[in-house]
C-alpha positions as a printed NumPy array, in Angstrom:
array([[ 10.613,  -2.584,  -3.818],
       [  7.406,  -5.234,  -4.421],
       [  4.358,  -4.73 ,  -2.767],
       [  3.825,  -6.942,   0.37 ],
       [  0.851,  -8.488,  -1.33 ],
       [  0.355,  -8.745,  -4.882],
       [  4.626,  -8.611,  -5.269],
       [  4.107,  -6.187,  -8.372],
       [  6.581,  -3.318,  -8.453],
       [  4.52 ,  -0.655,  -9.416],
       [  3.029,   1.568,  -6.91 ],
       [  3.148,   5.075,  -6.563],
       [  4.681,   7.156,  -3.536],
       [  2.063,   8.956,  -1.208],
       [  2.996,  12.494,   0.048],
       [  0.833,  13.173,   3.546],
       [  1.275,  16.305,   5.624],
       [ -0.314,  16.507,   8.937],
       [  0.668,  18.926,  11.234],
       [  4.158,  19.428,   9.817],
       [  4.37 ,  15.187,   9.763],
       [  5.447,  13.992,   6.613],
       [  6.247,   9.722,   6.177],
       [  7.021,   7.578,   2.867],
       [  3.275,   6.1  ,   2.07 ],
       [  3.754,   3.489,  -0.815],
       [  0.26 ,   2.503,  -2.668],
       [  0.25 ,  -0.228,  -4.986],
       [ -1.259,   0.954,  -8.243],
       [ -2.261,  -2.727,  -8.896],
       [ -3.805,  -3.924,  -6.148],
       [ -4.564,  -0.809,  -3.729],
       [ -2.333,  -1.708,  -0.913],
       [ -0.979,   1.118,   0.971],
       [  2.121,   0.471,   2.958],
       [  5.063,   2.115,   4.374],
       [  8.712,   0.678,   5.053],
       [ 10.953,   2.456,   7.535],
       [ 14.492,   1.072,   8.619],
       [ 13.688,  -2.028,   6.064],
       [ 10.458,  -2.87 ,   8.295],
       [  7.402,  -3.451,   6.127],
       [  4.164,  -2.295,   7.712],
       [  0.544,  -2.56 ,   5.835],
       [ -1.473,   0.084,   6.406],
       [ -4.318,  -0.782,   4.149],
       [ -4.868,  -4.293,   2.779],
       [ -7.834,  -4.175,  -0.088],
       [-10.674,  -6.843,   0.415],
       [-11.365,  -8.432,  -2.637],
       [-15.272,  -9.25 ,  -3.037],
       [-16.388, -12.347,  -4.234],
       [-19.503, -12.567,  -6.225],
       [-22.086, -15.175,  -5.918],
       [-22.519, -17.563,  -8.977],
       [-26.495, -17.591,  -9.895]])
């Protein structure tokens, strides 16, 4: 599956456990977006903000 933000296919699955609850959380190693894909529906959890530098 490709990243919903940058469309790259390089990603790592993050294994989260909280009170016995675990869900497939995926993090893009290119842009840092974190999302889940449950039943074919993509839900973005964290979309990184790119900082713009001011030209001097």
